[in-house]
N, C-alpha and C positions, 0 to 999 in steps of 0.2 A: 377503651379501657374496660377492665373487668376485674372483679374480685377473685380471690383464690378458688372459689367454687366453680367458676367458669374454666379456669386453667387446670383444674383437677381432671376435667373430662376432655378438654380441647387444647391443642397447642396453637401457636400463631398461624402455622400453615393451614390447619383445619379451619380456623376462623376466616382466613383469607379466601379459602376455597368456597365456603358457605356464602360469603359476601359476594363473590363473583357470580356464583350460580343464581342467587336471588336477583342481583342487579341485571344480569343478562336476560332473565326470564320476564322481567317487568318493565319493558321499554316504554309503556304508555303511562307510567306513573311518575310523580315528582320525586326528586331526590329525598325529600322528607319521608314520603311514603316508602320508598325503597329502603331507607335507613331503618324505619320501623319494622319492616319485614325481616331485615337481616337480624336485628336484635331478637325478634320473635323466634326465628329459626335457631339462633344460638341458645337462647333460654330453653326452648323446647327440647333441643338435643340433650342438654344437661339434665333435664327432668327425666327424659326417656332413659338416660344412662344411670338414673337413680343416684345422683350426687347427694351426698350427705351434708354438704356445706351450703351456706347461703349463696345465692347467685344474683349478681348485679352486673349489668353491662351498660355502657354508655358509648354511643357512636357519634363521633364528631366529623361532619363533612366539611372539609376545607374547600375554598374556592378552587375550581378546576377538578374536584374529585370525580365528578361524573365523567368528564373527558378521560381522565386517567383510568377509570374503571372499565372503559370500553377497550 
């Protein structure tokens, strides 16, 4: 979930792509750690793209999420 400042700079496909890249590069970390890294990447991208809106993002990992992300 994200506020409009996130979607001003990223669409759903971009967010999914970032998520997959982060999850696949960090195999030795827990899902909580991976989720935090994904959120960091999303927020950093928006800041780098100079969003003028507020940016808030929440990632919810459902049971089986790690298996699906592989």
